[in-house]
N, C-alpha and C positions, 0 to 999 in steps of 0.2 A: 559928040558932044558940044554945047555952044561956045562961042567963042570965050564966053566970061569966067562957065564955068572949070573952064579945063587950067588956066594960070590957077585957080583956087585950088583945084585938086593936087596939083603937083606941089605947092606951099604946103597943103595938107601933110601929103607923102614927104614928102622932107622936113617936115619937124618932128613926125612923127620917127624918122627916122637919124635923128638927131637927140630924141629925149631917149630911146631904150637905152644907148648908151651908155649915158649918163647915170638912166636910174642903175645902172647892172653897177655902176664905180659907186654909187652913193651904198649898195646894199652890204659893202662893207669889202669891194672887190677880189682879186683873188687871195687864196688860202697863202699863207708863208709858207715859206719851201722852210723841212728840215735839211738842218746844217749836222749831217753825220763826222764823226771825229774817229782815228783810230790812234790805239795806243798797244806799243807789242812794249811786254816787259813779263818780268817772275809775280805770280801772286805768294805773296807775304803775310795776307789773314783771311780770313774768310768767318763771316759771321751771318749761319743759314738764319738767325731771330729776324734779323732784319733784311733778309735778301742778299747783302753786300757781299764786296770781296775787295782786296787791294792792291793794286797794281803798283808795281816799282817799275818805273823802266829810266832808262838813262837821256838827259837831254841831248842836244848839240854841243851845249858847255862841258861834257864828260860829268854831271852831277846827277844822283839818283831825284827821280820824281817820284811821289805817292799821291797817286789816285783814290779817291774810293771810286765804289764805281757799284749801282745799286743793277737788280738784274728783277724779269716783272715773268710773269707766265709764258709771257710771247716772247722773252728770250731765248734764242737759240744757241746749244752751247755743241760744238763737234770734236770730238777726239777719236785719230785713229779713222777717222770715212765714218765713223757712227755718232748716231746723237743722245745725249746725256741731259737732265736735267743741269740748269744751271748751279744749283743750290748742292752739288757733286764737286767744285773744285776741288783742289787739292793744294795744299799750301806747298811752294818748289817748282810748283806745273807754272810752264812754258807758255804764255799767251798771246793773241795776238784779239783788241777788241773792237768793233764800231758798235759807237755809243755816240748820245746826242743830250745836249745839254736841255733838263727838264724843270723848272723851277727853284735852281740852285745845285741841283743835281746831276751827276753823272748817271746816266739810265743805257745799259746795254741793250744792243738789238742781237746781236751777235758776240758768240766766243769761238775764239778756233783754240783748241790746243798742240803748241805745237811739237811740245815735248813733255812727256811722263814726269811728276812727282820724281824725286828722288826714292829707293827702296826705303817702305818702312813709313810711307809718310800715309795718313788718314785722312779722308774728306770731313770736314766739318759737322759737326752732332745734327739731328735734324732739329725745326724748330720745333716747339711744342706747338698743341693746338690751343689757341684761346677758349 
């Protein structure tokens, strides 16, 4: 390679190496990480029509705080080592919920039943088909 072409080739390679990362950053960059939260408490209500349930948990101050949490078809529910439908939650069950905030709503990714509901407690009725 001639003495004049070599510096130009090096310059072109350096420009390409600098341009590729800059283009990647302008294309939106890396996706935002999902921040998962946890809550442990007692199920105080279940609404099968909206696929939601309310968990009452104790805050550090000792007060009760109620969270309305929505489930999706992807939400997993485990009770006693077995999988159940998230809509089969019962009032009175003690649960641990892993959830995320999505559009101002709390959406469960996983629900684990820690203690069953007292005897005689039923699951919420199934949602009517539209």
